[in-house]
Residue, then its C-alpha position, 0 to 999 in steps of 0.5 A: a308790101r311789108w308793114w315796115d314799108k307802109w309805116e309812115n312814121r318810121n323815119e322818126f324812129f329808124n334810120p334808112d338802114g333800119s338802125w334805131i334813132h336814139n332820141l332821148q327826148r321821146i323815150y323814157t329810161p325804163v324802155f331801155r332795159p333789155l328783156h333779160q333785165r326785165m326778166w330778172d326784175m320779174g323774177r325778183g332776184m339779183t343773183p341766180e340764187t335769189c331769182e325765182w326762175d331756175v336760172e342755172g337749169g335754163e328756165m330763164q333762157a328758155l323763157e327769154k327765147l320763147l318771148r323773143s320768138m313771140l315778139a318778132y317784128e315780122p309776123l311770118e317769123r313768129l312761132t305758131a301757137e303749136q310751136l309755142m306750146t311745144s317750146e322748151y319753156m312750155v314743155k319743161w317748166a310752164m306745163p308741169a307747173w300748171e299741172r301741179q297747180l291743177e293737182r293742188g286745186k283738186n286736193a284743196 
């Protein structure tokens, strides 16, 4: 059986149809911030011009897609480590940044 079916406290958080029960008594406001907003906060910017992510070039969108694939509820829906390493975010932004850091370390 799926973990969802075995979860004893599921009815405290979800309706029988799987929709979330909005219980403001149990949840604090920060939990309600969507992933996209949390990423803006991490990038410390309110606009594409002030954000540390390459918003216009697609970095933020690629990172959000990567994180969502890692946070999938169903384990079988999550990407494998190999798929993560070949994701758009890792190939275009993370690995090149890591390689630049390695070079800076060698030259320091």
